[in-house]
C-alpha positions, 0 to 999 in steps of 0.5 A: 517448510524452510520456515521450520529450518532455522538458517535456510532462506525462505522459498518465495515466489513472485506473481507479476513481473510489472513495475512493482514486481521488479521492485519486489524481486529486486528486494527479495534478492537483496534479503538474505532471509529469502530466496526467489524461486519462481516468477509467474506471469501469464505474459511469460516473456516479462516473467522470463526477462525478470527471472533472468540472472536471479536463479528463479524460474519463470513460469505462466500459471498459478498451478506451477507455482503451488506445485513447487515443493517447500514453497514458504511464500508468495508475493502477489504483485499481479492485477487486482482481479487475481488477488482473491484467488491467489490469497485463497490458494496460498492459504489453503496450501499453508503458503504465507502471502504478501498481497498488494492492495486492494484485496479486490474492487468488489467488497462483496468478493472481499467479505466472501474471501474473509469468511473462507479464511476464517480459522486459517492462520497462515500468515497474510500481509496487505501491501500498505507500505507506507506504514513502514516509511521511516518517517511516517512510522516514526510519527506514528510511534511517537503519537502513540507513546503520547509524545504530543498528548492527545491526538486531535487533528491529523493531515495527510497530503498525498499527490502524485507527480502526474496522472497514470495513463488512461488505460490504468485509470479505466481499470483502477476502480477509481481515485478513492480505491487506487490512490486514496486507499493508501491515505485511508490506511494510513489514517487507520494506522493513527486512528484505527476506529473511524466512524464517519466519512465525507468527501468531495471530488473535482475535475481540475486538469485531466480530461480523460479522467473526467471522461472515465467518470473519475476525479483528478482531485479529492479532499476527504474528511474523517472522524474517529470514535474519540472525535479525531479530525482527519483530512486527507488531500489527494491530487493526481498531479503535482508540479513539484514532484511526489508530494507526500506529507504528513501532520499530526497535531495534539493537545501538547504539540505537533509532529510532521514528516515532510517531502524527501529530496535526493540530498539534504544539500541546500543553496544560498544566493542572492537569488533565493535561499534554501534552494534544494534539490527537486522532491523524489518523483515517483513512488518507487523512489519515495518509498524505496525504504518502506518496501524493503522494511515491508518485506523485512517484517513479512519475512520475520512474521513467516519465519516466526508463524505470527500474524502480519500487520497490516493484515486482511482486516486492514485491507478490507476496512480501507476498502470500505472507507473508500467506498464511503468516500466514493459514496459521500463525493457522489451524493454530498452526504456524510457517510456513517461507518459500521462494522463489517 
């Protein structure tokens, strides 16, 4: 492996040529520590289009990827149903993996995958990129340093600019496993031990989401082992752009991270004050820095042969919380969280 040969880029293959694949491909090419050697997608035309001009080969199967000599790492941006198989194959061959969330929609498959990986120390990172957002990570670090005393309440607001298409919603696993799971992981980033989950869901504006048996708006309340109160507010739409905010309230103060705009310019006229640019309107724009930092952290872990964070267990715990939130919203009961 080139991970053992300092100075040579790590050989990386990418699974998936969709929109997240484009993000990863662009970031790999911009990272001097990495060399993009292959892009895999059963829809070979998509792989070829993305690979054009990159020096990477386009392939259609996992066998072709794992047959590449000296392969150091894979990034898994393919459909969720492929994640367990690709994680398992990568680990079996000693190839590091960065896998987008979730590991799988079926927690039993995730648990079986975990069992099969016991004792395997091949680096594996879960794609909870919001941990790498410079604003959110700064708040978390300052809370951990005791800057606001004991953390008492955490509020996470995450609203998409518009609902995803009906076809995506139908296969997404529902709002808790698709959208909320990022915020549930963020909650664990601040409060690793969650012992209780309650949630409510509503259908307020999107007919096809309701027809799919899903919610378009949810509120989740979590309780940490030390009594910390965490509130997550999610919506599938926001008239003013991608609404991504966080507030940490402690015994000695508060830290907040607000929405981002393309510039910090503000306009003041008789018609109004503090008029600003619209918020960044898509997650790929809002979290562009986070995706780059995530990849950099992954490359460093692969080079050093150390464990990645967030890792497999973070993916499992976030899925368990998402399932508990779904159960609570459907049953109207508080769900206790045990050990898995």
